[in-house]
N, C-alpha and C positions, 0 to 999 in steps of 0.2 A: 306741743303746738307745732303742727306741720306747716311747712311753707306754702302748701297749696290748700290750706284750710281757711274757712271763713273767719274764725277768730284771729288768725294771723294777719289777714288783710285789714281787719279793724285795728288791730294792734299797730300795724305798720303805718296806717293812715294817721292815727292819733300821735304816734311818735314823730312822724314827719312834720305834722302841723305844729306840735310843740317845739320841735327843734329849730324850725325856721321862723318862729315868731320874733320880730325885731327886738322886743323888750326882753327876750330870753337869751340874748347872745352870750352873756357871761355865765349862763347855766347850761350851755350846750353839752359840755362834758358830763355834768351831773345827770342830765336828761338821758343821754345814751347809756350811762352806767345803770341808772335805775331801770330803764327799759330792758336792758340786757338781763339784769337780775330777775326782773318780773317774768321775762320770756323763759328763762331757765327753770324757774320755780313753778311754772304753770301747772304741770301735772304732778311733779314730785318735789314738794317744797323742801324736804329735808336734804335733798341733793345740794341745796344752796350752801350748806355748811361746809361741804367738801370743797366746792368751788372757791369759796371765800378763804378757806384754809390754804388751798393751793396758791391763791393770789397773794396771801400774806407771806407765805414762804418765799415767793419770788420777789416781792417788794423788799423784804428784809435782806435777803442774801445779795440781790443786785445792788442795793444801796450800800451795804457793807463793803462790797467789792470796790465801789466807787470811792468810799471814804478811807479805805485801808491805804496806808502809806508805803508798805513794803510788799514785795512780790509774794512772800510766803503767806501773809494774811490774805491777800487777794486770792491766791490759789486755794487756801483753806475754805474760804467762803464759797468759792466757785464749786469746789467738790461737794460741799454741804448742800448747796442749792440743787445741783444735778442729782445727788443721791436721794434727797428728800422727794424730789419729783418722781424719780423712779420707784421709790418705796411706795408712794401713794398709788401709783399706777399698778405696780405688781401686787400690792395688798388686795386691791379690789378685783383684779383680773385673775389672780392665781391663788386666792386665799383658800379655796376648797381643795386645791391640789396640794398645797404646802401643809396647811394646818390639820387636814384630815388624818395625818399620821400621828399627831400629837394630842388632839382634842377629841373627846367623846362627843359625837354628833347628837346624842340623845340628851346631853346636859344643856342647861340654859345658855351657858356661855358658848358652847359648841354650836347650838342651833343659831345663835345670833351671828357668830363669826363666819360659819361655813355657808350660811344662806343669805349673806348680804347681797342685795341686788347690785348690779354693775351700774354705776352712775353714767348717765348719758354724756357722751363727748369727752370722757375722761382721758382718752388717748390724745385728743386734740389739745386740751388745755394743759396737760402734763408736758407734752413735747414742746408746746409754745413757751412754757416756763423754762424749759431747758435752753431753748434758743435765746431767750432773754438773758439768762445767766451767762451763756457762752458769748453772746455779743458784747455784753458789758465787760467781761473779762478781757476779750480781745481789744476792745476800744480803749480800755484803761491802759493797756500796755502801749498803745499808740498815743496816749495823752490827748485823745480827741473823742471824748465820750459825752459831752454836754448835750448832744442832740438826742441821746438815748436815756441818759440819767441826769436830770437837772439837779442843781444844788438843793432845791427845796424838797424836803421829804414829802410834804403834802402834795405838791405838784407831781412828784414821781409816783406817789401812791395812786393818784387819779389816773395817770397815764397807763400804769401797769394794770389797774383794774379794768380799764377799757380794752387794753390789748388782750387780756386774758378772757374777758367775758363778752366781747363784741358779738351781738346775737347773729348777724348774718353768717358767721363762720363757726359759731360755738359748738354746734352739734353735728355739723356736716363737713367741716373743714373749708378750705385747705388750711394746713399749718402755716401760719404767717411768720415772717422774720421780724424781730423787734426793730432792727436798724432800718427796715423799710416802712413799718407801720407807725411807730411812735413819733418820728419827726413830722408826720403829716397831721398830727393832732393839733388843732387850733380852731379859731373861729371860721365858720363856713357861712356863705351867703347864698340866698336863693337865686340871685341873678347869675351866679357862677356855675349853676348846674348845667352840665352838658346833656341835654335831654335826649338827643339822638343817640349818643353813645350809651346812656343808661337804658333807654328803651330796647335797643338791640341786644344788650347783654341780658336784660331781664327776660325777654322773649326766648332767647337762646337757652338760658338757664332753665326756664320752665319747660321748654320743649325736651331738653335732655332728661329732666327729672320725671315729667309726667308721661312722656311718650316712650322714651328709650329705657330709662332705669326702671320704671314701674313695670313695664312689660317684661324686661329681663328678669326682674325679681320673681314674677309669676312662673317663668320658664325654669328658673334654677331653684325654686323652693324645695323640690324633692331631693336635691343632692346634699342638703344640710342635715346634720344629725338632729333628732333621731329618725327622721322621716326616710332617709335612704335605706335604713335597715330592712324595710319591707319591700324594697324594689329589687328586681332581678337584674343581673349584670348582662343578660342576653338582650 
């Protein structure tokens, strides 16, 4: 679902209306998570399993860091969280490069592993998971981590799910910092919207996307593989 497509505008309008309904205040977090998962699964639903697995890894490891009482356990869970995020990223980005040496591509398992499509936004949500784990580990050492990891595992799970899946940045970035994003999660009110600020940033964002980036994409299309192979260097 592209940000400048008609389905996205409908999706955004429905999400906005549901989110700011007065009787939905206690469901605002759930509405944003459901909307973000729907957005991500719009064209390739099976990608959702990878996204949810990544979120589960980060929920578990960050919560374990918070609960661990000694530094060695904290460090072990931090290393596990960072390593699993990197493994997920590298498996999908470099699987054909690594496994082509060991697996026959004509076999069923080889065809499955070597030709797995790259999940959309995997770099963004993998590195955001790493920032979450790193932030919790650093805050834990300072004994000041309740703003990033609450005591309730259910609340923490909801916060991390939104942090990882939040649809405005899920497939296009930027990579957010957990200590900046998670403390902002809470009830929001329609009367508190800064309309002028929001309108300026939306117009600027759409201008950069549709006028600048889309035109640059057309100009640089031929320098990407395999299209550049037929071009002359002169």
